[in-house]
TIFISE-916558 format. One record per residue (C-alpha): residue in three letters; x, y, z. Coordinates in steps of 0.25 Angstrom, whole numbers, plus 5000, padded with zeros to 4 digits. Layout:
<pts>
<rest=ALA	c1=X	c2=Y	c3=Z> .
...
</pts>
This chain:
<pts>
<rest=MET	c1=4901	c2=5027	c3=4958> .
<rest=GLN	c1=4911	c2=5029	c3=4969> .
<rest=HIS	c1=4925	c2=5028	c3=4967> .
<rest=ARG	c1=4931	c2=5020	c3=4979> .
<rest=LEU	c1=4945	c2=5015	c3=4981> .
<rest=GLU	c1=4944	c2=5000	c3=4981> .
<rest=ARG	c1=4959	c2=4996	c3=4984> .
<rest=ILE	c1=4973	c2=5001	c3=4986> .
<rest=ASP	c1=4982	c2=4993	c3=4977> .
<rest=ILE	c1=4997	c2=4994	c3=4980> .
<rest=ASN	c1=5006	c2=4987	c3=4970> .
<rest=GLU	c1=5021	c2=4985	c3=4974> .
<rest=TYR	c1=5020	c2=4992	c3=4987> .
<rest=HIS	c1=5033	c2=4987	c3=4992> .
<rest=VAL	c1=5040	c2=4996	c3=4982> .
<rest=MET	c1=5035	c2=5008	c3=4990> .
<rest=LEU	c1=5042	c2=5002	c3=5002> .
<rest=ASN	c1=5056	c2=4999	c3=4995> .
<rest=ASP	c1=5061	c2=5013	c3=4996> .
<rest=GLN	c1=5055	c2=5016	c3=5010> .
<rest=LYS	c1=5064	c2=5018	c3=5022> .
<rest=ASP	c1=5052	c2=5017	c3=5031> .
<rest=PHE	c1=5042	c2=5008	c3=5024> .
<rest=ARG	c1=5033	c2=5007	c3=5037> .
<rest=SER	c1=5028	c2=5021	c3=5034> .
<rest=VAL	c1=5025	c2=5018	c3=5020> .
<rest=MET	c1=5018	c2=5005	c3=5024> .
<rest=ALA	c1=5010	c2=5014	c3=5034> .
<rest=GLN	c1=5006	c2=5023	c3=5023> .
<rest=LEU	c1=5001	c2=5011	c3=5015> .
<rest=GLY	c1=4993	c2=5006	c3=5027> .
<rest=ARG	c1=4985	c2=5019	c3=5027> .
<rest=LEU	c1=4980	c2=5015	c3=5014> .
<rest=SER	c1=4972	c2=5004	c3=5021> .
<rest=GLY	c1=4963	c2=5016	c3=5027> .
<rest=PHE	c1=4956	c2=5017	c3=5014> .
<rest=GLY	c1=4948	c2=5005	c3=5017> .
<rest=VAL	c1=4951	c2=4998	c3=5004> .
<rest=GLN	c1=4959	c2=4986	c3=4999> .
<rest=MET	c1=4974	c2=4987	c3=4999> .
<rest=VAL	c1=4981	c2=4978	c3=4989> .
<rest=CYS	c1=4997	c2=4978	c3=4990> .
<rest=HIS	c1=5005	c2=4971	c3=4979> .
<rest=GLY	c1=5020	c2=4969	c3=4980> .
<rest=ASP	c1=5030	c2=4960	c3=4986> .
<rest=LEU	c1=5030	c2=4961	c3=5002> .
<rest=ALA	c1=5044	c2=4955	c3=5002> .
<rest=ALA	c1=5050	c2=4967	c3=4995> .
<rest=ALA	c1=5045	c2=4977	c3=5005> .
</pts>
């Protein structure tokens, strides 16, 4: 049995951005997760970001 990553689930991701002066660099880091080739699911309120 192979253990493989099925998805990346980020809950309340806008909280990571609330205290950031330069949120663009944080978003770029999150974007690198897409390189894993798995489903990304982000939960949270986009209006709060």
